[in-house]
N, C-alpha and C positions, 0 to 999 in steps of 0.2 A: 872587390871580390873577397868574401870572408875566408879567413885562414882555416885550413882543416887540421892544423897542428894542435893536438890535444893540450900540450903544455902551454902553448900560447893562449888557448881558450881559457884554461884554468887561471892563467895569470891575469888575463883581461877581466875575468869575472871577479877575481880577488881585488883588482884595482877599483872596479866599479862598486863592489861592496864596501870597500874602504871609503870611497867618496860619498856613498850614501850615508854611512855612519857619521862621517865628518859633517855633512850637511845637517843631519839630525841633531848634532851637538851644538849647532849654531844657536845663538840666543833667540832669533826669530822663530826657528822651528820649535824650540823648547816652549816658547810662549804660546805658539799656536796649539800645542798639545796640552797646555795647562787646563785643568789639573789631570795628572795621570797617576796619582796616588793619593793616599789619605791626607786630609787637611785637619790640623788641630787648631781649635779656637781656645786660647788660654783665657780663662776668667780669673782675675786676681782676687777673688772674694769667695767666701763659702757658698755652698750650694743653697739655692732658695731665694737669693737676693735678686734685685732687678737685673743686673748684668747677667747672672746665671740663667734666669728665665728667658731673657732675650737671646742669649747665646745659644740655648738649646732650641729655641724656635728657629733661629737662623741656620743652625747646623742641619736640622731636618730639611728645611727648604733648599738649602744649598746642595745637600746630598742628592736630592731628587733632580735638581737642575743639572748638576755636574756629572751625575751617575758615578759618583765616588763617595767613599766613606768620609763623613765630616763629624768629628767628635769634639766634645767640650771637656777640657781638663781644668779643674779648679786648683789654682796655686795661690792660696790665701796667705796674707801676712803683710806687715809693714805698710798698712793703709793702701794696699794695692801695688806697692812698688816691688815686691818680690816677684810676682808674676810678670809685671811690666819689664823688669830687668831681664828676666829669663827670655822674653821675646826679643828684646833689644839685642841680646847677645846671640840669637839664633841665626841660622842661615837665611839670607835674604832671597828666598826662592818662592814665597807665597804659600808655603805649606805649614807655617807656624804663624798664627795671627793672634792678636790681642783684642779683647772686647772689654772696655772698662769705662767707668764713670770719669769723664774727662776733667772733672774738677780736681781729681787726684793728680793728674798730669800737669795741670796748670798752676796748682797751688804748691805741689810738692817741692819744686826747686827753691821756693822761698822759705820753707819751714823745716826742711830736713836735709841732711847730707846724703845725697843719692849716689849710688855707684853706677849710674847711667844718666844720660842727658835726654830727657823726653823729646826736646825739640830737634836734637841732632841724630839720635840713635833710633828713633821711631819715625815712621812716615805714615801720614793719614791715608786711609782707604775711603771711608765715608762715615757719615754720622747717621746710623739707622733710625734712631729714636730720641725723643726729648720728653722729659717729664718735669714740670715745674715743681717748685716747693709750695707747700701750704703753710701759711702762718696760722698756727692754731693756739688756742688758749684753753685753760681748764673750763669745764662746763659751767661753773658758777661765777666766773669772772664777769662783772657787769659791763662788758664791752661787746660791740657788734661789728666794729670796723677799725681800721688803723688809726683814724683820728681820735676815736674814743679810747683806744689803748694808750695813745700818747697823752691824752688829757688825764686819764686815770693814773698813769705813771707819775705825772707832774703833781697831781693833787694828793696822791697817797702818802707822800713824804718818805717813801723808801723805794729803792729800785725794784722793778718788776723782775722776777727770776726767769731766766731763759736757759732751758736745758739743751745742751748740744755737745757732740764730740768736739774736742778742742782742735784748733788748727784745721777745721773743716770748712767746706763751702757754706754750711748753714751758720756757723759762728761768724764768718766774715760778712755774710749777707745780713745777718741780724745786727751786727755792729753798724753797717752802713745805713740800714733802715732806721735804727734808733737815733743815730747822729742827725740824719736828715729831719726827723720829727722833733728833735730838740730834747730828747731824754736819753737815759742810759740804762741798759740791761744789767742785772746782776747775773753774770754768766756762771752757770753751774755745769762743770765738765763731766762728761760721760764717756765711757769707752765705745759706745755705739748709740745710734739714733733710736733703736728699739727700746733701750733702757730709759732714755729720756721720755719717750712717748708713754711708756708704762707708768712712770711717775706722774706725768701730766694727767693721764686718765685717772690716777689715784689722788689728784688734787694736791700733790706734794710740791709741785712747781707751778708757775703761772702760765708759761708759754713756751713754745718750741717752734722750730721750723724744720720740716722734713719733706721727703718726696710725697707726691700724691699717692703713689702705690702704698706707702707705709701708713699714711695718715687717714686716707679716705674710709677704711673700714671702721676706725674709731669715731670719725665724724658721723658716719651714717648710723652708728649704734647710739649716738647721743652722749658718748663718754667724754668727748672734747668738742670744741667749736672751731670752725674755720672762719677766719675773718679776712683773709686776703690770699691771693694766689700770685705767684711771681712770673707768670707768663706775660708776653707782650700784649696779648688780647685775651678776652674771656676764654676759659678752657672748658672743653666739652665735658670732661669727666667731673667738673666741679661747677655745675650750673648755679647761677645766682651769687657766686663768690666774686667780689670785686677784685680787680688786679691792683697790685701795688703800683704798677706803671701809670695807672689813671691818676695817682696822687703824687708819685715821684717819677717824673719823666725818664724813660729809658731804663728803669729798674727791672732788669730781667735776670733771673738766676734759675738754677735747677740742675737736673741730672741729664747731661748730654751723654748718651751712650755712644762711644766712638769705637770704630773698628780700625786697627792700626796693624802695620807690618814692620819688620826690621828695615832700617834705612838701607838703601841699595837694592831693594826689590825692583825688578824690571818694570818700567812704566806700563808696558802692555799687560802685565799680570795685574797691576793695580787697577788699570782701566777696566779690565774684564771683571774683577771682583766688585768694583764700584758699580758698574752697570747692572750686574746681576743682583746685588743686594738692594739697589734702589728699585729695581723692577719687583722684587719680592715684597718689600715693605709697602709698595704702592698698591698691591692687590687688595681688593675690598675685604677679603676674609682675614688677611694678615693685619690690615689697618684696624679692623674691628677688634681683633685680639689685642693689639697694642693699646687701644682705647680702654679695653677692659682692665688692662694692667696699669692704667693711669698714665699712659704715654701717648704720643702721636708720632707718625712717621716724619722723618726729616729728609729733605732732598739736598742737603749740603754736599757739595762736591769735595773731592780731596784737596783741590787748590783752595777753596773757600775755608775748609777745615784747617789747613795749615796757617792761613792768615788769622783765623779765629783763635787758634792756639797761641800764636804770638801775642795778640791783643789781650787775651785773657790772662796770660802769664804776667804781663806788665801790670794789668789792672789789679789783680789780686796781690801781686808783689808789693805794690804801693800800700794797700790796706794792711798787709802784714807788717811792713816797716813802720807805717804811721802809728800803728796800735801795739807794736812790740809783741806780736803774737808768737807764741812758742808751741812747738809740737809736744805731745805728751812724752 
């Protein structure tokens, strides 16, 4: 029989309300409600680059799915590590995320003194997109493929110049490629890949390696030539361009765009983000947009991404050590 004592009823209601609040504060309830406020995607590069373009595409789509505001903040500098460090030190609640070219995360520990540990202080969410590199040469260089480039380098009597940002994935990939083909590049250091491509288009250097997004417009205009692509199989955005892997087994490099969160983010939140992003990039309209950007959707899970980060960090660390690579 219910009590008619007003004081008792008020006390009972207070206890019940407290219990409900306590339940709502439990991790499981918080994860079920995720997201219930604005999400920030930190892009550690200036506006207009590959990560920024992809980040804004994802922000729009995630906002529509989650019915929450999702914004992109650019925190450029330190070859991506200023923004990455900011996210690594942020609250592990799923509301501050990082979208970056994963080569920076896997090469960084070998070439720079970082104030964070990418493998320990960041946790993978998913890999939304991948864009291979194009090996490109000046328009008048008399080579059409990798074998002809190697033969030209050996015959010319002087090293073929290779423009690249120093201590970058393109420099390391170029070193491996040349070593396998038995020649050596004369590495010309640049602060950014765009500057190297501008000089290549002006025939001031012989060759370069950069993302499809950056190189394809120059290739299509005839200002430079593409002689190889670093994807595992022929790439849709570069029809007719042979893969390096067809001549050097398992040679795959490029720009893997990774979405990460601070270490300690609840697994249920990570799973929800992973599933949602993978559903978005698998949609035909989004996949088409990625292809237009020189990328393709990736279905790599966060567990696979964690293993990939470990393997790539070891792989490029060895190249850095063996060739005494130094950051600028």
